[in-house]
C-alpha positions in Angstrom: 107.2 105.3 109.1 103.5 105.3 109.0 103.1 101.8 108.6 105.6 100.7 111.4 104.5 102.6 113.7 101.1 101.3 113.7 102.1 97.5 113.5 100.2 95.3 115.5 103.5 93.4 116.1 104.6 92.3 119.6 106.7 94.6 121.2 106.0 97.2 118.8 104.5 100.8 119.8 100.9 99.6 119.7 100.9 96.5 121.2 103.0 97.9 124.2 100.9 100.8 124.9 98.0 98.9 124.7 99.5 96.3 127.4 100.4 98.9 129.7 96.5 100.0 129.2 97.9 103.2 127.6 95.8 102.9 125.0 93.9 100.8 122.8 94.3 101.9 118.8 96.5 104.5 117.1 96.1 106.2 113.6 99.1 107.9 111.9 98.5 110.6 108.9 99.6 113.0 107.5 98.1 116.7 108.0 100.2 118.7 106.1 103.0 118.3 103.6 105.0 121.8 101.6 108.8 121.7 100.5 110.9 120.5 103.1 107.7 120.1 106.4 105.7 117.7 107.1 103.0 117.7 110.0 102.4 114.4 110.9 99.9 113.5 113.9 100.0 110.4 116.2 96.2 110.0 117.5 95.5 107.3 120.2 92.4 106.2 121.2 90.3 105.3 124.6 93.0 107.6 126.7 92.8 108.8 130.0 92.0 111.8 130.5 94.8 113.0 132.3 98.1 115.3 131.7 100.1 112.4 133.1 98.6 109.6 130.8 99.5 111.9 128.4 103.2 112.2 129.3 103.9 108.8 129.9 102.4 107.6 126.4 104.3 110.8 124.5 107.9 109.7 126.7 106.9 105.9 125.1 106.8 107.7 121.5 109.9 108.9 122.2 111.5 106.0 123.9 110.2 104.1 120.5 111.5 106.1 118.3 114.9 106.2 119.8 114.9 102.1 119.8 114.1 102.4 116.0 116.5 105.1 114.8 119.2 102.7 116.4 117.9 99.0 115.7 115.9 99.4 112.7 117.5 97.4 109.3 116.4 99.9 106.7 117.3 98.1 103.9 114.8 95.3 104.7 112.4 97.5 105.7 112.3 99.2 102.6 112.2 95.8 100.8 109.5 94.7 102.7 107.5 97.7 102.2 107.6 97.4 98.8 106.7 94.1 98.8 103.7 95.0 100.7 102.6 97.9 98.5 102.7 95.8 95.7 100.3 93.6 97.6 98.2 96.9 98.4 98.0 98.4 94.3 96.0 94.7 93.8 93.6 95.9 95.4 92.5 99.6 94.9 89.8 100.6 92.5 90.7 102.6 89.2 90.1 106.0 91.0 92.2 104.9 93.7 95.2 103.6 91.7 95.3 106.4 89.9 95.1 109.2 92.6 97.8 106.7 94.1 100.5 107.1 91.1 99.6 110.7 90.9 100.9 111.4 94.4 104.0 109.7 93.5 104.8 111.5 90.5 104.0 115.0 91.2 106.6 114.5 94.5 108.9 113.9 91.8 111.2 111.8 94.3 111.6 108.0 94.7 109.1 105.2 93.4 106.2 104.9 95.4 106.7 101.4 95.1 109.8 101.9 97.7 112.7 103.4 99.1 115.9 104.2 97.4 119.3 104.2 99.4 119.0 107.9 99.5 115.5 107.9 100.7 116.1 105.3 103.6 118.9 107.7 105.0 116.4 110.6 104.6 114.0 108.1 106.9 116.5 107.9 109.3 117.4 111.8 109.5 113.6 112.3 110.1 113.7 109.6 113.1 116.5 111.5 114.5 114.6 114.7 114.2 111.2 113.1 115.8 112.9 113.1 118.8 113.7 116.5 119.3 111.5 118.2 122.1 111.0 121.5 120.1 109.6 119.6 116.7 106.6 118.3 119.1 103.4 120.0 119.3 101.1 118.1 122.0 98.1 118.8 122.0 95.7 116.8 124.5 91.6 116.6 123.7 88.8 115.8 126.3 85.5 116.4 127.2 85.9 118.6 129.8 84.6 122.2 129.0 86.9 124.9 130.1 87.2 128.7 129.6 87.5 130.6 126.2 91.2 131.3 125.5 92.3 134.8 125.3 93.0 135.8 121.8 92.2 137.1 119.0 89.9 135.9 116.2 87.5 133.1 116.6 87.4 131.9 120.2 89.3 128.2 121.0 88.2 126.9 124.9 91.5 125.5 126.1 94.2 125.9 128.7 97.7 125.4 130.1 98.9 122.5 131.4 102.0 122.7 133.9 104.6 120.1 132.1 104.9 116.6 133.7 107.5 114.1 133.2 107.0 110.7 132.6 108.5 107.7 135.3 111.3 105.8 133.6 110.1 102.4 132.0 112.4 99.8 130.8 110.3 99.2 127.6 111.1 95.9 126.0 110.4 97.4 122.1 110.9 95.1 119.6 111.5 95.9 115.6 108.5 95.2 113.5 108.2 91.3 112.4 107.4 90.5 109.1 103.6 89.7 107.7 102.9 86.0 108.3 100.8 86.0 104.7 104.0 87.0 102.6 105.1 84.0 103.8 105.2 80.9 101.3 103.5 78.2 103.6 102.5 80.2 106.6 101.9 78.2 110.0 98.3 77.1 111.0 96.5 79.3 113.9 93.4 78.9 115.2 90.8 82.0 114.8 89.9 81.7 118.7 92.2 81.4 121.4 89.4 78.9 123.2 88.8 76.2 120.6 89.2 73.8 122.6 86.2 74.9 124.7 84.0 74.9 121.7 82.8 72.3 119.9 82.3 72.9 116.0 79.8 71.3 113.4 81.2 70.0 110.2 83.0 71.9 108.1 82.2 73.3 104.4 83.7 71.7 101.4 87.6 73.0 101.2 88.9 76.2 99.3 89.7 75.2 96.0 94.0 75.3 95.6 93.5 77.0 92.4 92.9 81.1 92.8 92.2 83.0 90.0 94.3 86.2 89.8 92.3 89.9 90.4 89.9 90.5 93.4 88.1 88.1 95.3 86.2 87.6 97.8 84.8 84.7 100.5 82.3 84.2 103.3 81.7 82.3 105.7 79.3 81.2 108.9 80.7 79.2 112.3 77.3 77.9 113.7 77.8 76.6 117.5 76.8 73.4 119.2 76.2 74.7 122.3 73.8 78.1 122.6 76.9 80.6 123.7 76.1 84.2 124.4 76.7 85.8 120.9 78.1 89.1 121.8 80.9 87.1 123.9 82.0 85.3 121.1 81.7 88.0 118.8 84.0 89.9 121.9 86.8 86.8 121.9 86.8 86.3 118.5 87.4 89.9 116.9 90.1 90.2 119.7 91.8 87.1 118.6 91.7 88.3 114.9 92.9 91.7 115.7 96.6 90.6 114.6 95.2 88.8 111.4 93.2 91.5 110.8 96.1 94.3 110.4 98.4 91.7 108.5 95.6 91.1 105.7 94.8 94.9 105.8 98.7 95.7 105.0 98.2 93.9 102.0 94.7 94.7 101.0 92.8 92.0 102.0 89.6 93.7 104.3 88.7 90.5 107.1 85.1 91.5 108.5 83.5 90.1 111.7 80.3 90.0 112.7 76.7 88.0 114.6 74.0 86.8 113.0 71.5 84.9 115.2 73.0 82.4 116.8 76.5 81.9 114.3 79.6 84.1 113.6 80.0 84.9 110.4 83.5 86.4 108.6 84.0 88.2 105.7 87.5 88.4 103.1 87.6 90.6 100.6 90.8 91.5 98.7 93.9 90.5 96.2 92.0 86.4 95.3 95.7 85.6 96.0 96.0 86.0 99.2 92.9 84.9 100.4 93.6 81.1 101.3 96.6 82.8 103.0 94.7 83.9 105.5 92.2 81.3 105.6 95.0 78.8 106.9 95.9 81.6 110.2 91.8 81.8 110.8 
């Protein structure tokens, strides 16, 4: 569930909220779990500090949950998740890998690589429960200083806000698309959306076709013939590779962009067999 909530796929929760300028980023993590209870935290970054914005985001989340609950193919998503986890395991170090398997064994439930039929049914039930208002705790943080809340114990600076309803919107949700890096022959792409306006210097020698198993690394540099502002190039490149970064990170590949002098540098680290697939989509 955490995987699909933060998916960068078009028509997903994050991409749609970003297009509506309600937030720029989204993180999901489990704060606490015990027995049959779990506290799930969804954090939205670069949000307008207003009660109305919080209400709009909350309404969008509930609408997406309803869509996902009704339309998702849980068996297909579980199989896709199993493939993703298989690649992720290859990118983990020894201690992280030991912790991963220990957490799975401590749960005493389904395999850490995927969900059983019973687990898929549990996810469906969980999604239905998340749509119930009484199961949602909404805490909005901001920079505005407020008075201390009258309570025993340590001081809390908080204030109760009146409930605000969000206007009805016709969100055009889509189910998360498959990761293109899992395809045998991914379609070629361009790292920059404005590629036609740039002149590239001769490319370095091609990456060898044969890759070894295990982890690998690749470092590249883009040198531009025209003197263009590096900060603008970096901003455009970061926006254009954001989806690819998310797809790569999903499989344990780390893609980083940086500026050095008058050139744009990028680096890849992760399972060696996936690096060429990422390079093809740059």
